Biotite code that builds the C-alpha atoms (Angstrom):
import biotite.structure as struc

atoms = struc.array([
    struc.Atom([4.054, -26.293, 9.093], chain_id="A", res_id=1, res_name="UNK", atom_name="CA", element="C"),
    struc.Atom([4.424, -23.246, 6.944], chain_id="A", res_id=2, res_name="UNK", atom_name="CA", element="C"),
    struc.Atom([5.006, -23.314, 3.119], chain_id="A", res_id=3, res_name="UNK", atom_name="CA", element="C"),
    struc.Atom([7.860, -21.461, 1.634], chain_id="A", res_id=4, res_name="UNK", atom_name="CA", element="C"),
    struc.Atom([5.305, -19.168, 0.125], chain_id="A", res_id=5, res_name="UNK", atom_name="CA", element="C"),
    struc.Atom([3.866, -18.297, 3.499], chain_id="A", res_id=6, res_name="UNK", atom_name="CA", element="C"),
    struc.Atom([7.478, -17.529, 4.807], chain_id="A", res_id=7, res_name="UNK", atom_name="CA", element="C"),
    struc.Atom([8.073, -15.151, 1.824], chain_id="A", res_id=8, res_name="UNK", atom_name="CA", element="C"),
    struc.Atom([4.897, -13.381, 2.499], chain_id="A", res_id=9, res_name="UNK", atom_name="CA", element="C"),
    struc.Atom([5.908, -12.990, 6.189], chain_id="A", res_id=10, res_name="UNK", atom_name="CA", element="C"),
    struc.Atom([9.348, -11.604, 5.052], chain_id="A", res_id=11, res_name="UNK", atom_name="CA", element="C"),
    struc.Atom([7.696, -9.000, 2.653], chain_id="A", res_id=12, res_name="UNK", atom_name="CA", element="C"),
    struc.Atom([5.435, -7.966, 5.308], chain_id="A", res_id=13, res_name="UNK", atom_name="CA", element="C"),
    struc.Atom([8.216, -7.579, 7.802], chain_id="A", res_id=14, res_name="UNK", atom_name="CA", element="C"),
    struc.Atom([10.021, -5.439, 5.376], chain_id="A", res_id=15, res_name="UNK", atom_name="CA", element="C"),
    struc.Atom([7.229, -2.989, 5.321], chain_id="A", res_id=16, res_name="UNK", atom_name="CA", element="C"),
    struc.Atom([7.566, -2.277, 9.034], chain_id="A", res_id=17, res_name="UNK", atom_name="CA", element="C"),
    struc.Atom([9.587, 0.694, 10.379], chain_id="A", res_id=18, res_name="UNK", atom_name="CA", element="C"),
    struc.Atom([12.064, -0.745, 13.030], chain_id="A", res_id=19, res_name="UNK", atom_name="CA", element="C"),
    struc.Atom([12.129, 2.483, 14.876], chain_id="A", res_id=20, res_name="UNK", atom_name="CA", element="C"),
    struc.Atom([8.356, 2.873, 15.290], chain_id="A", res_id=21, res_name="UNK", atom_name="CA", element="C"),
    struc.Atom([6.663, -0.273, 14.820], chain_id="A", res_id=22, res_name="UNK", atom_name="CA", element="C"),
    struc.Atom([6.536, -3.245, 17.479], chain_id="A", res_id=23, res_name="UNK", atom_name="CA", element="C"),
    struc.Atom([5.347, -6.583, 15.838], chain_id="A", res_id=24, res_name="UNK", atom_name="CA", element="C"),
    struc.Atom([5.198, -10.102, 16.243], chain_id="A", res_id=25, res_name="UNK", atom_name="CA", element="C"),
    struc.Atom([4.206, -13.075, 14.250], chain_id="A", res_id=26, res_name="UNK", atom_name="CA", element="C"),
    struc.Atom([1.772, -15.878, 15.319], chain_id="A", res_id=27, res_name="UNK", atom_name="CA", element="C"),
    struc.Atom([0.361, -13.989, 18.520], chain_id="A", res_id=28, res_name="UNK", atom_name="CA", element="C"),
    struc.Atom([-1.995, -15.888, 20.615], chain_id="A", res_id=29, res_name="UNK", atom_name="CA", element="C"),
    struc.Atom([-4.560, -13.457, 22.202], chain_id="A", res_id=30, res_name="UNK", atom_name="CA", element="C"),
    struc.Atom([-5.087, -13.908, 25.893], chain_id="A", res_id=31, res_name="UNK", atom_name="CA", element="C"),
    struc.Atom([-3.571, -16.103, 28.439], chain_id="A", res_id=32, res_name="UNK", atom_name="CA", element="C"),
    struc.Atom([-5.664, -19.217, 27.384], chain_id="A", res_id=33, res_name="UNK", atom_name="CA", element="C"),
    struc.Atom([-6.629, -17.879, 23.881], chain_id="A", res_id=34, res_name="UNK", atom_name="CA", element="C"),
    struc.Atom([-7.822, -19.799, 20.961], chain_id="A", res_id=35, res_name="UNK", atom_name="CA", element="C"),
    struc.Atom([-7.186, -17.336, 18.583], chain_id="A", res_id=36, res_name="UNK", atom_name="CA", element="C"),
    struc.Atom([-3.954, -16.534, 16.906], chain_id="A", res_id=37, res_name="UNK", atom_name="CA", element="C"),
    struc.Atom([-2.992, -13.443, 14.768], chain_id="A", res_id=38, res_name="UNK", atom_name="CA", element="C"),
    struc.Atom([-0.762, -14.264, 11.912], chain_id="A", res_id=39, res_name="UNK", atom_name="CA", element="C"),
    struc.Atom([0.933, -10.903, 12.660], chain_id="A", res_id=40, res_name="UNK", atom_name="CA", element="C"),
    struc.Atom([0.145, -8.219, 14.814], chain_id="A", res_id=41, res_name="UNK", atom_name="CA", element="C"),
    struc.Atom([1.736, -4.560, 15.102], chain_id="A", res_id=42, res_name="UNK", atom_name="CA", element="C"),
    struc.Atom([1.692, -1.839, 17.486], chain_id="A", res_id=43, res_name="UNK", atom_name="CA", element="C"),
    struc.Atom([3.191, 1.627, 16.473], chain_id="A", res_id=44, res_name="UNK", atom_name="CA", element="C"),
    struc.Atom([4.115, 4.956, 18.089], chain_id="A", res_id=45, res_name="UNK", atom_name="CA", element="C"),
    struc.Atom([0.579, 6.280, 17.260], chain_id="A", res_id=46, res_name="UNK", atom_name="CA", element="C"),
    struc.Atom([-0.809, 3.662, 19.543], chain_id="A", res_id=47, res_name="UNK", atom_name="CA", element="C"),
    struc.Atom([-2.456, 2.064, 16.699], chain_id="A", res_id=48, res_name="UNK", atom_name="CA", element="C"),
    struc.Atom([-2.878, -1.860, 16.529], chain_id="A", res_id=49, res_name="UNK", atom_name="CA", element="C"),
    struc.Atom([-2.832, -3.471, 13.063], chain_id="A", res_id=50, res_name="UNK", atom_name="CA", element="C"),
    struc.Atom([-3.757, -7.220, 12.546], chain_id="A", res_id=51, res_name="UNK", atom_name="CA", element="C"),
    struc.Atom([-2.610, -9.039, 9.429], chain_id="A", res_id=52, res_name="UNK", atom_name="CA", element="C"),
    struc.Atom([-3.963, -12.529, 8.291], chain_id="A", res_id=53, res_name="UNK", atom_name="CA", element="C"),
    struc.Atom([-1.598, -14.115, 5.777], chain_id="A", res_id=54, res_name="UNK", atom_name="CA", element="C"),
    struc.Atom([-3.298, -16.231, 3.217], chain_id="A", res_id=55, res_name="UNK", atom_name="CA", element="C"),
    struc.Atom([-1.344, -17.923, 0.515], chain_id="A", res_id=56, res_name="UNK", atom_name="CA", element="C"),
    struc.Atom([-3.910, -19.968, -1.326], chain_id="A", res_id=57, res_name="UNK", atom_name="CA", element="C"),
    struc.Atom([-7.665, -20.367, -2.063], chain_id="A", res_id=58, res_name="UNK", atom_name="CA", element="C"),
    struc.Atom([-7.830, -23.194, 0.261], chain_id="A", res_id=59, res_name="UNK", atom_name="CA", element="C"),
    struc.Atom([-6.121, -21.241, 3.072], chain_id="A", res_id=60, res_name="UNK", atom_name="CA", element="C"),
    struc.Atom([-8.502, -18.345, 2.435], chain_id="A", res_id=61, res_name="UNK", atom_name="CA", element="C"),
    struc.Atom([-11.423, -20.587, 2.939], chain_id="A", res_id=62, res_name="UNK", atom_name="CA", element="C"),
    struc.Atom([-10.015, -22.610, 5.896], chain_id="A", res_id=63, res_name="UNK", atom_name="CA", element="C"),
    struc.Atom([-11.895, -22.956, 9.087], chain_id="A", res_id=64, res_name="UNK", atom_name="CA", element="C"),
    struc.Atom([-9.210, -21.115, 10.835], chain_id="A", res_id=65, res_name="UNK", atom_name="CA", element="C"),
    struc.Atom([-10.582, -18.082, 12.601], chain_id="A", res_id=66, res_name="UNK", atom_name="CA", element="C"),
    struc.Atom([-10.016, -14.602, 11.216], chain_id="A", res_id=67, res_name="UNK", atom_name="CA", element="C"),
    struc.Atom([-8.426, -12.644, 14.092], chain_id="A", res_id=68, res_name="UNK", atom_name="CA", element="C"),
    struc.Atom([-9.151, -9.224, 12.953], chain_id="A", res_id=69, res_name="UNK", atom_name="CA", element="C"),
    struc.Atom([-9.239, -7.339, 16.493], chain_id="A", res_id=70, res_name="UNK", atom_name="CA", element="C"),
    struc.Atom([-7.158, -4.226, 15.731], chain_id="A", res_id=71, res_name="UNK", atom_name="CA", element="C"),
    struc.Atom([-7.787, -0.635, 14.830], chain_id="A", res_id=72, res_name="UNK", atom_name="CA", element="C"),
    struc.Atom([-6.895, -1.739, 11.160], chain_id="A", res_id=73, res_name="UNK", atom_name="CA", element="C"),
    struc.Atom([-7.011, -5.174, 9.748], chain_id="A", res_id=74, res_name="UNK", atom_name="CA", element="C"),
    struc.Atom([-5.412, -6.506, 6.502], chain_id="A", res_id=75, res_name="UNK", atom_name="CA", element="C"),
    struc.Atom([-5.158, -9.775, 4.489], chain_id="A", res_id=76, res_name="UNK", atom_name="CA", element="C"),
    struc.Atom([-1.625, -10.428, 2.974], chain_id="A", res_id=77, res_name="UNK", atom_name="CA", element="C"),
    struc.Atom([-1.709, -12.517, -0.107], chain_id="A", res_id=78, res_name="UNK", atom_name="CA", element="C"),
    struc.Atom([-0.491, -13.077, -3.509], chain_id="A", res_id=79, res_name="UNK", atom_name="CA", element="C"),
    struc.Atom([-2.280, -10.899, -6.152], chain_id="A", res_id=80, res_name="UNK", atom_name="CA", element="C"),
    struc.Atom([-3.549, -14.029, -8.138], chain_id="A", res_id=81, res_name="UNK", atom_name="CA", element="C"),
    struc.Atom([-5.379, -15.139, -4.948], chain_id="A", res_id=82, res_name="UNK", atom_name="CA", element="C"),
    struc.Atom([-6.791, -11.521, -4.435], chain_id="A", res_id=83, res_name="UNK", atom_name="CA", element="C"),
    struc.Atom([-8.200, -11.660, -8.098], chain_id="A", res_id=84, res_name="UNK", atom_name="CA", element="C"),
    struc.Atom([-9.956, -14.917, -7.139], chain_id="A", res_id=85, res_name="UNK", atom_name="CA", element="C"),
    struc.Atom([-11.536, -13.723, -3.628], chain_id="A", res_id=86, res_name="UNK", atom_name="CA", element="C"),
    struc.Atom([-11.546, -9.962, -3.852], chain_id="A", res_id=87, res_name="UNK", atom_name="CA", element="C"),
    struc.Atom([-15.545, -10.079, -3.704], chain_id="A", res_id=88, res_name="UNK", atom_name="CA", element="C"),
    struc.Atom([-15.450, -12.200, -0.570], chain_id="A", res_id=89, res_name="UNK", atom_name="CA", element="C"),
    struc.Atom([-13.332, -9.789, 1.564], chain_id="A", res_id=90, res_name="UNK", atom_name="CA", element="C"),
    struc.Atom([-15.451, -8.068, 4.114], chain_id="A", res_id=91, res_name="UNK", atom_name="CA", element="C"),
    struc.Atom([-15.810, -4.134, 3.992], chain_id="A", res_id=92, res_name="UNK", atom_name="CA", element="C"),
    struc.Atom([-13.399, -2.370, 5.956], chain_id="A", res_id=93, res_name="UNK", atom_name="CA", element="C"),
    struc.Atom([-10.677, -5.095, 5.680], chain_id="A", res_id=94, res_name="UNK", atom_name="CA", element="C"),
    struc.Atom([-7.499, -3.965, 3.772], chain_id="A", res_id=95, res_name="UNK", atom_name="CA", element="C"),
    struc.Atom([-5.441, -6.157, 1.435], chain_id="A", res_id=96, res_name="UNK", atom_name="CA", element="C"),
    struc.Atom([-1.730, -6.110, 0.749], chain_id="A", res_id=97, res_name="UNK", atom_name="CA", element="C"),
    struc.Atom([-0.923, -8.099, -2.307], chain_id="A", res_id=98, res_name="UNK", atom_name="CA", element="C"),
    struc.Atom([2.410, -9.689, -3.292], chain_id="A", res_id=99, res_name="UNK", atom_name="CA", element="C"),
    struc.Atom([3.606, -8.482, -6.656], chain_id="A", res_id=100, res_name="UNK", atom_name="CA", element="C"),
    struc.Atom([6.465, -8.515, -8.954], chain_id="A", res_id=101, res_name="UNK", atom_name="CA", element="C"),
    struc.Atom([5.940, -4.899, -9.933], chain_id="A", res_id=102, res_name="UNK", atom_name="CA", element="C"),
    struc.Atom([3.496, -2.560, -11.348], chain_id="A", res_id=103, res_name="UNK", atom_name="CA", element="C"),
    struc.Atom([2.952, -2.360, -15.145], chain_id="A", res_id=104, res_name="UNK", atom_name="CA", element="C"),
    struc.Atom([1.705, 0.992, -16.734], chain_id="A", res_id=105, res_name="UNK", atom_name="CA", element="C"),
    struc.Atom([-1.579, -0.069, -18.805], chain_id="A", res_id=106, res_name="UNK", atom_name="CA", element="C"),
    struc.Atom([-3.201, 3.384, -19.486], chain_id="A", res_id=107, res_name="UNK", atom_name="CA", element="C"),
    struc.Atom([-2.267, 6.679, -19.797], chain_id="A", res_id=108, res_name="UNK", atom_name="CA", element="C"),
    struc.Atom([-4.738, 9.624, -19.854], chain_id="A", res_id=109, res_name="UNK", atom_name="CA", element="C"),
    struc.Atom([-4.148, 13.267, -20.424], chain_id="A", res_id=110, res_name="UNK", atom_name="CA", element="C"),
    struc.Atom([-6.931, 15.822, -19.555], chain_id="A", res_id=111, res_name="UNK", atom_name="CA", element="C"),
    struc.Atom([-6.667, 19.459, -20.256], chain_id="A", res_id=112, res_name="UNK", atom_name="CA", element="C"),
    struc.Atom([-9.012, 21.566, -18.150], chain_id="A", res_id=113, res_name="UNK", atom_name="CA", element="C"),
    struc.Atom([-10.744, 24.845, -19.331], chain_id="A", res_id=114, res_name="UNK", atom_name="CA", element="C"),
    struc.Atom([-7.636, 27.018, -17.939], chain_id="A", res_id=115, res_name="UNK", atom_name="CA", element="C"),
    struc.Atom([-5.283, 24.982, -20.174], chain_id="A", res_id=116, res_name="UNK", atom_name="CA", element="C"),
    struc.Atom([-3.726, 23.007, -17.298], chain_id="A", res_id=117, res_name="UNK", atom_name="CA", element="C"),
    struc.Atom([-2.756, 19.488, -18.241], chain_id="A", res_id=118, res_name="UNK", atom_name="CA", element="C"),
    struc.Atom([-3.233, 16.602, -15.970], chain_id="A", res_id=119, res_name="UNK", atom_name="CA", element="C"),
    struc.Atom([-1.943, 13.174, -16.710], chain_id="A", res_id=120, res_name="UNK", atom_name="CA", element="C"),
    struc.Atom([-3.309, 9.987, -14.905], chain_id="A", res_id=121, res_name="UNK", atom_name="CA", element="C"),
    struc.Atom([-2.108, 6.422, -15.191], chain_id="A", res_id=122, res_name="UNK", atom_name="CA", element="C"),
    struc.Atom([-3.733, 3.190, -14.550], chain_id="A", res_id=123, res_name="UNK", atom_name="CA", element="C"),
    struc.Atom([-1.150, 0.744, -13.240], chain_id="A", res_id=124, res_name="UNK", atom_name="CA", element="C"),
    struc.Atom([-1.835, -3.045, -13.377], chain_id="A", res_id=125, res_name="UNK", atom_name="CA", element="C"),
    struc.Atom([-0.052, -5.259, -10.593], chain_id="A", res_id=126, res_name="UNK", atom_name="CA", element="C"),
    struc.Atom([1.918, -8.144, -11.949], chain_id="A", res_id=127, res_name="UNK", atom_name="CA", element="C"),
    struc.Atom([1.776, -11.276, -9.605], chain_id="A", res_id=128, res_name="UNK", atom_name="CA", element="C"),
    struc.Atom([4.913, -12.291, -7.975], chain_id="A", res_id=129, res_name="UNK", atom_name="CA", element="C"),
    struc.Atom([6.721, -12.397, -4.790], chain_id="A", res_id=130, res_name="UNK", atom_name="CA", element="C"),
    struc.Atom([9.049, -9.395, -4.768], chain_id="A", res_id=131, res_name="UNK", atom_name="CA", element="C"),
    struc.Atom([7.078, -6.527, -2.893], chain_id="A", res_id=132, res_name="UNK", atom_name="CA", element="C"),
    struc.Atom([3.891, -5.923, -1.034], chain_id="A", res_id=133, res_name="UNK", atom_name="CA", element="C"),
    struc.Atom([1.430, -3.548, -2.554], chain_id="A", res_id=134, res_name="UNK", atom_name="CA", element="C"),
    struc.Atom([-1.617, -2.062, -0.726], chain_id="A", res_id=135, res_name="UNK", atom_name="CA", element="C"),
    struc.Atom([-4.429, -2.643, -3.070], chain_id="A", res_id=136, res_name="UNK", atom_name="CA", element="C"),
    struc.Atom([-7.221, -1.865, -0.663], chain_id="A", res_id=137, res_name="UNK", atom_name="CA", element="C"),
    struc.Atom([-6.603, 0.253, 2.520], chain_id="A", res_id=138, res_name="UNK", atom_name="CA", element="C"),
    struc.Atom([-8.225, -0.844, 5.751], chain_id="A", res_id=139, res_name="UNK", atom_name="CA", element="C"),
    struc.Atom([-10.692, 1.451, 7.477], chain_id="A", res_id=140, res_name="UNK", atom_name="CA", element="C"),
    struc.Atom([-10.050, 2.316, 11.076], chain_id="A", res_id=141, res_name="UNK", atom_name="CA", element="C"),
    struc.Atom([-12.288, 0.954, 13.779], chain_id="A", res_id=142, res_name="UNK", atom_name="CA", element="C"),
    struc.Atom([-12.554, 0.412, 17.447], chain_id="A", res_id=143, res_name="UNK", atom_name="CA", element="C"),
    struc.Atom([-10.617, -2.464, 18.869], chain_id="A", res_id=144, res_name="UNK", atom_name="CA", element="C"),
    struc.Atom([-12.441, -5.717, 19.210], chain_id="A", res_id=145, res_name="UNK", atom_name="CA", element="C"),
    struc.Atom([-10.459, -6.820, 22.309], chain_id="A", res_id=146, res_name="UNK", atom_name="CA", element="C"),
    struc.Atom([-9.033, -5.107, 25.406], chain_id="A", res_id=147, res_name="UNK", atom_name="CA", element="C"),
    struc.Atom([-6.005, -3.244, 24.523], chain_id="A", res_id=148, res_name="UNK", atom_name="CA", element="C"),
    struc.Atom([-4.145, -4.409, 27.844], chain_id="A", res_id=149, res_name="UNK", atom_name="CA", element="C"),
    struc.Atom([-4.827, -8.087, 26.802], chain_id="A", res_id=150, res_name="UNK", atom_name="CA", element="C"),
    struc.Atom([-3.586, -7.326, 23.137], chain_id="A", res_id=151, res_name="UNK", atom_name="CA", element="C"),
    struc.Atom([-0.377, -5.760, 24.449], chain_id="A", res_id=152, res_name="UNK", atom_name="CA", element="C"),
    struc.Atom([0.306, -8.453, 27.249], chain_id="A", res_id=153, res_name="UNK", atom_name="CA", element="C"),
    struc.Atom([-0.243, -10.878, 24.438], chain_id="A", res_id=154, res_name="UNK", atom_name="CA", element="C"),
    struc.Atom([2.296, -9.370, 22.030], chain_id="A", res_id=155, res_name="UNK", atom_name="CA", element="C"),
    struc.Atom([5.034, -9.199, 25.007], chain_id="A", res_id=156, res_name="UNK", atom_name="CA", element="C"),
    struc.Atom([4.426, -12.843, 25.829], chain_id="A", res_id=157, res_name="UNK", atom_name="CA", element="C"),
    struc.Atom([4.871, -13.795, 22.104], chain_id="A", res_id=158, res_name="UNK", atom_name="CA", element="C"),
    struc.Atom([7.744, -11.742, 21.578], chain_id="A", res_id=159, res_name="UNK", atom_name="CA", element="C"),
    struc.Atom([9.323, -13.202, 24.850], chain_id="A", res_id=160, res_name="UNK", atom_name="CA", element="C"),
    struc.Atom([8.597, -16.668, 23.302], chain_id="A", res_id=161, res_name="UNK", atom_name="CA", element="C"),
    struc.Atom([10.398, -15.618, 20.015], chain_id="A", res_id=162, res_name="UNK", atom_name="CA", element="C"),
    struc.Atom([13.505, -14.043, 22.113], chain_id="A", res_id=163, res_name="UNK", atom_name="CA", element="C"),
    struc.Atom([13.798, -17.242, 24.294], chain_id="A", res_id=164, res_name="UNK", atom_name="CA", element="C"),
    struc.Atom([13.599, -19.523, 21.172], chain_id="A", res_id=165, res_name="UNK", atom_name="CA", element="C"),
    struc.Atom([16.321, -17.580, 19.519], chain_id="A", res_id=166, res_name="UNK", atom_name="CA", element="C"),
    struc.Atom([18.836, -17.886, 22.119], chain_id="A", res_id=167, res_name="UNK", atom_name="CA", element="C"),
    struc.Atom([21.575, -20.643, 21.909], chain_id="A", res_id=168, res_name="UNK", atom_name="CA", element="C"),
    struc.Atom([21.238, -23.516, 24.198], chain_id="A", res_id=169, res_name="UNK", atom_name="CA", element="C"),
    struc.Atom([22.681, -22.979, 27.654], chain_id="A", res_id=170, res_name="UNK", atom_name="CA", element="C"),
    struc.Atom([21.700, -19.203, 27.906], chain_id="A", res_id=171, res_name="UNK", atom_name="CA", element="C"),
])
């Protein structure tokens, strides 16, 4: 049973995808008899596979559910307040999208170099909320951890499941 917060994080993630170039499915079981489920998996026109694990609370983050990070890039999707609590526990190479209300300017620095050119830098602080996703930590690209054909066939099977479940009765 999904919480409303999890559903909101799913909708925010879905809004990040480009409908012309990204093919994605939520709750994708990997393999025919697989015991691993990816919260969301995306395949794009650059032939890159990205996996997303949605975590909505600290208990969810520490749950015994397996983290299926098998993609070229892999991300956690979570509220900003949760990220602040668990950021030191996130493995190297795994990216993070945080749900925020907005970015707020905290500090503005102006530097003038020896040639007289002025450069302004801003420090922006995320404000917790559920209005948009912000990539606070990019993922590093790596080799797939599963066979690409198995991943793509798993995605197709899950997409078919969603399509059939969405059809009105009798069709």
